[in-house]
N, C-alpha and C positions, 0 to 999 in steps of 0.2 A: 866455732862458738856454739854455745847452747842456745836453744830457742828462748825467746823472751818468756814464754810460759814456763819452761823448765827452770829458768833462773828464779822466777817468782816463787815457784813451788818449793824450791830448795831452801829458800829463806824462811819458810814457815812450816810449822808442824801441823797446820790445818789448811784446808782448801775450801774456799767459799763454794757452797753448793751451786750457786748460780754460775760461777766461773766454770766449774766442772761440767755442768749441764750444757753450757754453751760450747764446750770443747768437743764438738762432734768429731767422731773418728772419720778420717778420710785417708786416701792412699798416701803413704809416706809418713803418717803420724800414728803413734801408739801412745796410750796412757798406761803407765806402770805404777802399781802400788808396792811399797817396800817398807821394811823396817831396818834396812841398812843405815849406817850413820851418814850424816850429811857430808862430812869431809871425804869419806871414801866414795860416796855417790858421785861427787864432782869429778874425781879422778877416773872412775869407771866410765862415766858418760863422755868424758873428753876422748878416751880411747875408743869407745864405741862409735863416736861420730867420725873419727878417722877411718875406722874400718867399715862403717855403714853410712857414708855421707848422704845417702838418699832417704834415710829414716830419721825422723824427728822423734825423740823420746821425751814425753812429758811425764814428770814424776810427782807422786804424792808420797811423802814420807811420814809415817806415824809409828809410835811405839808398838811393840808386838800386840799387846792387849787391845789398844785403841784401834789398831788396824783390823783386827778380827771383828770388833764390834761394827766398824764401818762397812766391811764387806758383807756382813750378815744383814745390816740395815738396808743395804742396797741390793740384796739378793734378787728381788723381783725385777730390778732394772739395773744390772751392773753397769758401771761407768768406766771400767778399765778393761784392758786387753790382757794384761799379764800380772801375775803376782811374782815378785822378785825378791829373793833373799829373805824369806820369812821362816820363822822357827818351824821345823817339820812337825813338832808335836802339836802345833796349832793348825798346820796345814791338814793334819790327819782327822780333824773334826769332820764327821760325815756330812755336815751341812756345807762345809767348804768344798770337800771333794766332789759333791754333787754339782758344783758350779764349774768344775774343771773338765777340760776335754783332753783325752789321751794324746800325747805327742812325744815322739822320740827325737830330741834335738841331735844334731850332728855331733858325734863323739860320745853320746850317752852309752853306747854299747861298750865303751872302754872303761866306764866307771865300775867300781866294785858294786856288787849286788845291793849292799846296804846303803848305797848313795843314790838309789833310784827306785821309784815305785814299781812294783810288779805289774800294775795296770797302766804304767807309763803316764800317770797324771802329774808326777813331779820328778825333778832331778835336783840334786844338791851339789853345788860347786864349792861351797865353803862351809865352815862351821867354827865353833869355839868350844873350849874345854876349860874345866876347873883347874885352878892352881892356887897355891898359897903365895902371897906377897909377904916376904919376911924382911923386917928391918933389922939387919944384923947388928947395927950400932946400938939399938935399944936392947936387944937380947944380951949383948956383951956387957952393957952397963948394968944390967940386972942379973948378970951371971946365969942366963938361961940358955939351954941348948936349942939348936935349930930343929923344929918339929919336922918329922918326915911323913906323918900320917894323920888321919882324923883321930885315930886312937890316941896319938901323942897329945892332941889338943885337949884331951880330958884330964890331963895331969893337973893337980892343984896349983902348981907354980905358974900356970898360964891364966889364972883367974883374972879377969878384967883386961887381958892383953889381946883378946880376939874380937874382931868385928866381922860380921857376915852380912851378905845381902838378904833382904827380906824376900822369901820365895813367893809371897803373894803378889808383889809388885815387880819382882825381878826374875827374868827368865834364867839368869845365871844362878840365882838363889834356888830356883826350882830344880834345875838340872843337878845341882849339888846334892840335894836331899833325895831326889828321885833315884839317883844312882846308888846312894847309900842304902836306901830301902830295898832296892832290887838285889843288891849284893848280899845284904845281911838278913833280909826277910823282915817282916813287920815287927816282930817282937824285939829282936836285937837292934834293928834299925831305929825304931822309935826310942828305945832305951838309950842308944848312943846320942840321938839328937837331944833328948831331955837332959842327959848328963852334960853334954857339951854346952847346953844353955846356961849352966852354972858358971861357965867361964866367959861367956860372950858379953861384952860390954854393951853392945847395941847392934840392932839389925837396921841396915840402911837400904833405902829403896833401889839404889843403883847397883848394878853388878860390878862396875869398875871403881866405885867410890871407896869400898873397903881397902883397895890397893893404894889409892891416893891417900887415905887416912894413915896407912902404915908408912908410906913414903914420907909423909909430913912428920912422922914421929909421934903421932897421937896415940897409936897402938903399935904393938910389936908385930902383930900378924893380922893380915886381911885375907879372908878367903874370897877369891875373885876369879878373874879370867887369866889364862896364860898370856894372852896378848897384853893385858894391862901390866902383868909382871915383867914381860919382855921390855916394854917401854920404860918401866921404872928402872930396870937394870941399865938400859941404854942411856938413861939420863945421867948416870954417874953417881946417883945416890947410893948409900950403903944398903942395897936391896939384893935379895936372893929369891929366885923363883924355885918353889918346891912343888913338884907334882905328887900329890898324896899317893902313897903306895897301896892304900887300901880302898881306892875308889875315886878315880878322877872321871867324873861324869862329863858328857859332852852333848852338844846340840848341833844339828845340821841346819843350814839356811837353804830352804827349798824354793824352787821357782816352778811355775806352771802356767798353762794357757787357759784363759777363760773361754768357756764354750760359747759365750755370748759375744765374743770379739767381732767387731765389724771389719777388722783388718787383720785377718789371720796370717796373711802372707808375710807382712812385716813383723807381726808378733812372733811368728815362728823364726824369722830371720834373727830377731833379737835373742830368742832363747838359744838358737844355735851359737850366737856370739858368746853367751854366758859360759859356754864350755870350751871356748877357744883358747889357744895358747896366749894370745895377746891379753885376753881377760885374766888368765892365770897369772901373768906377769904383774898385773895390777893388784890382784888379790893378795899376793904375798906381802905387800906393803902393810896390810891391815889385818890379816888373818893368820892364826896359828894352824888352822886346818884348811888345806886346799886339796880337793879330791881329784883334781885333774892330773892324770899321769904326766910326769916330766916337769911339773911345776917346781921351780927352784925354791929352796929354803932361804929365807932372808938371813943376812949375816947377823942381824940383831937376835933372831930366834936361836941361831946356832950358838952365839956367844952367851946367851942366857941359859943354855943347856937343854933346849928342847930337842928331843930326838928327831931325826929326819923321818923315821917311821913312827908316827904317833900311835899307831895301832898297838904298839908294844907297851904303852903306858895308860891308855884310856880304858875305862870299864865298858864292856860291850852292852850299851844301853838298849833295852827293848823299847823302841820309840812308840810302838802301838800301845804297849802296856802303860808307858809314861803318859801318853795322851788320854787313855781311857780312865786313868786313876787320878788325873790332875785335880779335879774338883774335890774328890774325897780326901786326897792328901792335904790340900790346902785348907780345907775345912778343919781337919784334925789338927794341923799345925797351928792354926789360929786358936783353936780351943785349948790345946795342951801347952803351947809355947808362946804364941804371938804376944808381942808387947811393943 
């Protein structure tokens, strides 16, 4: 069973400062900050407790942006031992990296080079990628073809049929436009985004909501996450997952050890677990990208058409560039497109 503290934290997106201040680290207990979703956290922790019965894991879950703000606000007196499953473009903030201690979890040497930091401050066991959620019934009713690329979405026949995540609030939205800008360059990339805006009905805060809107028949096409598309196809709805041929951006979910941890032994044990085969078997229930060698592909992902080797379809994002340019890109998007 989860500890009482863990159950309490999983039910809320906030943690009372007093509660956390009183949760002093002691042998056998670690505090973990994460942006993973609550339903997956529960499954992961259930497995972790089986594998590490002597370690209690107390979790604070916040959205990507809110978690970054909290970590920075507490920088002078960090209250956690581990950052777990957080967007690597956020982890690369120099202010965050300064709080981390190099550590090489067991199995990290088997990860591809782009799934671990050269200075050993983070490793990424999971990630997510862009995909179109296409409602084939809506397209058939309107006699429209299934789009295969971002360029296809510029066609006038798709006007008002596309819904996208807002990149300012959504990590999914940001990875979509960052990949396009890296692939096409600033001039062509911004032109595509402005032209595409003519066909976009609305920008939604959530990365998964565009897929749900398409599944509900509100729009024909939602630019979203591959996992959201996989679940939509699995539901039996008339949905198709399309991985855009001209730029499927992706994001990694990174984990690292806080230099200030008062219980590094158990914190390191937990980080070792995040790269274990048992953890990988849980990840595939929720992730389209699992970086651990030998991780099985879920039947739902296979049925939806996701390649076993996603490196063949994702755009090779430069995460350092994506992190460095985030503020400037979002400011320009707000100025030129935001609505």
